[in-house]
C-alpha positions, 0 to 999 in steps of 0.5 A: 499499500502506498499513500498519495502525496495529498495524504502525506501532506494531510498527515504533515498538517495533522502532526503540525497541529498537534495530532498523532496520525493512526494508519490502518496498514490493511486498508490505508484508512487514516485517523487523527487523534490529539496527542495526549501529551499536549492535551489538557482537560477532558480526553474522553472523545479522543480515548473513545476514538483510540479505543475503536482504533485499537479494537478494530484495526489489527495492523496499524502504525502511529506517526507522531510529531517531531521531537523538539530537537528535530523542530529546533534543527528546522529552525536552525536550518531556516536561518540560512534562507534568511538574507536579512542580517539583522534578522539572522542575528536576532534568530541566532540570539533567540535560539540561544536563550530560554523559550527559543521556540516562541522567540523564533516564532515571534521574529519570523512571523513578524517579518517578511519571511513568514510565508517562506518559513511556513513553506520551509517547515512544511516541506521539512514535515512532509519529508519527515512523514515520508521517512516515518512511512518508509520505516513502517514499510508504507513507502517504497 
């Protein structure tokens, strides 16, 4: 079974939104459930969905979002796409301090590089999804 490019993009978007993606290896059905590690409050709805998946799908895999260090690498790599030397210096400084993710986001989203950042990050997430699917035997 091979997933389409559109499905891979959808999985990438779900991961970026804080979901775990469950893929039925037999049917190709895809379900997303909010990642409990980031969820506060009532989780009953998600627990019911997860229970249905585990009960009805015998052969599935889970694709999780990137680890913090992987996201940090993407931010570091993005610096090479920024031509504004002042912004580069600010980003370098932000990444060296506490709350580096929030500081990076504030700097980039408030700049002319916002769209470029989103495109760069999405491309890297799609690559990440393809790598995860390959590990699961769902990509050739």
